[in-house]
C-alpha positions as CSV (number, residue, x, y, z in Angstrom):
1,M,75.2,-124.5,-73.0
2,S,75.9,-123.1,-69.6
3,I,74.9,-120.3,-67.2
4,Q,77.7,-117.9,-66.3
5,I,77.5,-116.1,-62.9
6,N,78.7,-112.5,-63.0
7,I,78.7,-111.7,-59.3
8,D,82.3,-110.5,-59.4
9,V,81.4,-107.9,-62.0
10,M,78.6,-106.4,-59.9
11,M,80.7,-106.6,-56.8
12,A,83.4,-104.6,-58.5
13,R,80.9,-102.0,-59.8
14,R,79.5,-101.6,-56.3
15,K,83.0,-101.7,-54.7
16,M,81.8,-104.4,-52.3
17,S,83.9,-107.1,-50.7
18,A,82.9,-110.7,-50.7
19,G,82.6,-110.7,-46.9
20,E,80.3,-107.7,-47.0
21,L,78.2,-109.2,-49.7
22,A,77.9,-112.5,-47.9
23,E,76.9,-110.8,-44.7
24,R,74.2,-108.6,-46.5
25,V,72.8,-111.7,-48.3
26,G,72.9,-113.9,-45.2
27,I,75.0,-116.7,-46.7
28,T,78.5,-117.9,-45.7
29,P,81.6,-116.7,-47.5
30,A,82.2,-120.3,-48.6
31,N,78.7,-120.5,-50.2
32,L,79.3,-117.1,-51.9
33,S,82.6,-118.4,-53.3
34,I,80.8,-121.5,-54.7
35,L,78.4,-119.2,-56.5
36,K,81.1,-116.8,-57.7
37,N,83.2,-119.6,-59.1
38,N,80.4,-121.2,-61.1
39,R,80.5,-124.3,-59.0
40,A,76.9,-124.1,-57.8
41,R,74.4,-126.6,-59.2
42,A,71.4,-124.5,-58.2
43,V,70.5,-121.1,-56.8
44,R,67.5,-120.5,-54.6
45,F,65.3,-117.7,-55.7
46,S,65.5,-116.2,-52.2
47,T,69.3,-116.1,-52.5
48,L,69.1,-114.6,-56.0
49,E,66.6,-112.0,-54.7
50,A,68.9,-111.1,-51.7
51,L,71.9,-110.8,-54.1
52,C,70.0,-108.5,-56.4
53,Q,68.8,-106.4,-53.4
54,A,72.3,-106.1,-51.9
55,L,73.9,-105.3,-55.3
56,A,71.0,-103.1,-56.5
57,C,70.7,-105.0,-59.8
58,Q,68.5,-107.3,-61.8
59,P,68.8,-111.1,-62.1
60,G,70.0,-110.7,-65.7
61,D,72.9,-108.6,-64.4
62,L,74.1,-111.7,-62.4
63,L,73.2,-114.6,-64.7
64,E,74.3,-114.9,-68.4
65,F,73.5,-117.7,-70.8
66,I,76.5,-118.9,-72.8
67,D,75.9,-121.0,-75.9
68,D,78.9,-123.4,-76.1
69,D,78.0,-124.3,-79.7
70,D,79.1,-120.9,-81.0
């Protein structure tokens, strides 16, 4: 079981660059890259909230549960 991060999908839909998103959210481009590449071990709710606000989406648009058993 794992959680898939779909930030790239929402960025593409909003035609937003990584640099612009990082600036709007208030995180470094390096930290955004860690999130985008599913290397983060945790996400603060404040960061998730800022991502949702910047991308005009819901948390479920960014996070997806993948059942590896299927």
